N, C-alpha and C positions, 0 to 999 in steps of 0.2 A: 698059325692063321687057319687051322683046319676048321671045317664045318662052319664056314662063313656063308651067309645068305644076303642078298641084296636088301639094303634097308637097315641091316645091323649097325648100331652105334658102336664104333670100335674106340673112341676116345672123345673126350670132351673137357673144357677148362675155361676160365675166365682169367684174364691177364689184366692187371691195373697198371696202366701207363702214368707216368708223371712226367712233368717238365724236365725233371733230373734224368729221367729214362731216356727222352729225346737228346739232351745234351751228351749223354754217354753214348749213344748210338751214333750221333754226328762225330764224336771222337774216333769211334771205332771204324767207321764208314768213310770218313772224310767229307761228308755231306754237310757243309756248314751254311746252307741256305738259310737266311734268318727268318723265313716262313715257319720254321721248326722250332723256334724258340723267342721270337719277339712279336708281341701283339701288335704294335705299331707297324711294323712292315706288313704283317699278314693282313691287317686292316687297310693298309695303302693300297694293296694289290687286289683288294675285294673279296677276301676269304673271310669266312664266318670265325675265324680265331687261328690260334697256332694249330698247325697239323702234325700228326705223326708222320714220320717218313713211310712212304708207301712200301719200300722194302723191308722195313722194320715190321710193319703189318703182315706182309707176306711171309716173312721169317718166323714170326711167333706163331702164324696159322700152321704152317707146315710142322713145327717143331712139336705141336701137339700130338702128333701121331708117333713120334720116335720112342716113346715108351712101350707103346703096343708093338711097334716093329722089333724093338730090340736091337735094331743096327741101322742108322740112317743111310748106310752103304746099299740098303734094299731099295732106296728111292730111284727110280728109273727116269721118271719125268715129273715135272711141276709146272703148272701154269695158272694164271689168274686173269680176270679182267678187274682193273680198278673201277669201282662204280660210285663210291662215296668216301669223302676223306674222313679221318678219325680226328675230331677236334679234341684237343688236350686242353682242358681248363686249368688255368693257373692254380687254383685252390683244390679243385675236386679231382683233377686228373681226368683219366678216361677208362672206362671198362671195356675190353673186348672179348667178346665171347665166341668160341669155336666149337663146333659140333662136327665131328668126322664120321661119316657113314659110308658103308660098302655102296658102290654106285654100279659095280658091274665086275663079273667074275670071268676071268679067261683061264685057260690051262697053264699059263705062265706068268700072269701077273694078275692084280686086282686094282681096279681104279676106287679110289677113295674120294668122295666128295664131301669139300669143307664148306660149311656155312659160317660165314664170318660176320658177326654183327656188333655194331656200337650204338647205344641209344635207340634200340629196336629197329636199326636200319641196317640192312646188308651193306657191307663195304667192300666186299671182294666178291665178284660175280665169276661164276664157271671156274671156282677153284677146285681143281682136279689134281691128284697126285696118282700116278701109276707106280705101284710097288711090286717088287719080284715076290713070287710065292717061294715059300720053303726056305 
């Protein structure tokens, strides 16, 4: 991580989520809320459609920087604000894009700011990761 400057893009990717992705995540996490896999339930509670789990979105966002870090153990802190849901269409799925930029540099850590979007809308606000230098 030498020679970093504020504003440098350190990682980026787009992840395609499907309804199968949501069911698999539900099995791994134990979160079987039907808003994550049933259109009728999502509609009944006033949602625009089946939603990706917030923690799934949060996890795929931070995982974007792991190849750059080389070791996920270098992550010191991670926080986000959930601003918009990721609606996962039954046929088309959903594309979630992540861009990771250096937000601040300190002597012992770097703050990486994550921009996480779906359908041209920011879905995680103030998504910041503090990582250990060196």
